[in-house]
N, C-alpha and C positions, 0 to 999 in steps of 0.2 A: 372324525379321527384323521381322515386324509388331509383335511384342511390344516390340522396342527402340524402334520409332517411337512406340508408345503411351507408353512411359516417358519419352521425351524431350519429348513434347508438353507435359505439365504444367510441366516445368522451363523449357521455352522460354517458355510463357505467363507464368510467375512472373517470369522474367527481363524480359520485355516490360513487365510491370506495374510492375516496379521502375524501369525507364527511364521509363515514362510518369509515374510519381510524381515522379521526379527533374525531369523537364521542367516538369511542372505547378508544383512547389514553386519552381523557378527562375523561371518566369514570374510567379508570384504575388509572390515576393520582390522582383523587379525592378519590378513595378507598385507594390507597397507602398512601395518606396523613393522612387519618383517621385511617388506620390500624397501621401505624407506628408513632403514636402520641408521643410515649416515646422517639423517636430519637430527638436529639438536634435541636432546631428551625433553627439555621443558615444552617445546613446540609439540612433540609427539604426545607428551603427557596431557597437554591442554586439549588437543584434538581427541585423545582417548577419553578424557572426562566428558566432553561434549557428546561424543558417540555413546558413552555408557548411559548418559542421561536420556538420550533419544531412545536407546534400546529399552530402558526401564519404562519410559512413557508408552512405548509400543506394547510392552508386555502388560502394562496395567490396563490396557484397553481391551485385553482378551477376557474370556469368561473366567479363566483361571486367575487372571490378574485382579478381576473384581472380587473374586472369593478371597484372594490373599489380602487385599486392601481391607476388606471387611474384618478378616481375622486380626490383622494388625491393629485396627481401630479398637476392636473389642479387647485385645490384649492390653492395649494402652489404658483402656478404662478399668481393667482389673488391677493393673499395677498402681493405679491411683487409689484403689481401695485398700491396699496393703498398709498395715501399720508397722512401720519400720522401727527397729530398736533404737534407743538413744545411744549416744556415744558412751556413756557410763555403762549401760548394759552390754554394749558390744565389748568394751575393754574387760569387764568382769567375766564374761562368758569365754573370752579368748584366754585370759589368765587361768580360768578353771580347766579349760582343755589342756593347756600347757602343763599345769600341775598334774593332771591325771595321766598324760603321756609320760611324764618323768617318773611317777609312781609305778605305772605299769612297766616301764623300762627296767626299773630297779628290781621289781619282783621277778621279771623274766631273767634278768642277769643273775639274781640269786638262785633261781631254779636251775639255770644253766650251769652255774658254777658247782652247785651241789651234785648235779648229775655227772658232770665231768670228774668230780672227786670220787663218786661211787664207781664209775667205769675204770678210772685209773687204779683204784684200790682193788677192784675185782680182777683186773688183768695183770696186777703186779707191777705196773710200770710207773708207779709213784716214785718221784725222785727225791 
């Protein structure tokens, strides 16, 4: 049991150092973007994109990053299994939804008009 704890300790330390480096680079990048606001936007954007890629690569090397990468891979595999509707099915379903919304709106408008007529008749404010 003690041996397992000793083996996990360097891995945890390395993982913590990766997150520490991630946070430091994120803070430095944010400060640099603020500090060098006078530099042309395309240059700052290019540097920001490179910095973002470096941050993602660092984050993916952590334990949580490995779990996220596995999750993303499994999600992609599941999306490939989905049977997507054809264009005709999509159009038909959309038209059906539109028709049902219109019918529901007309029914609610009719009920509202009837209730307004009843209230105006009961209160004697019918014009």
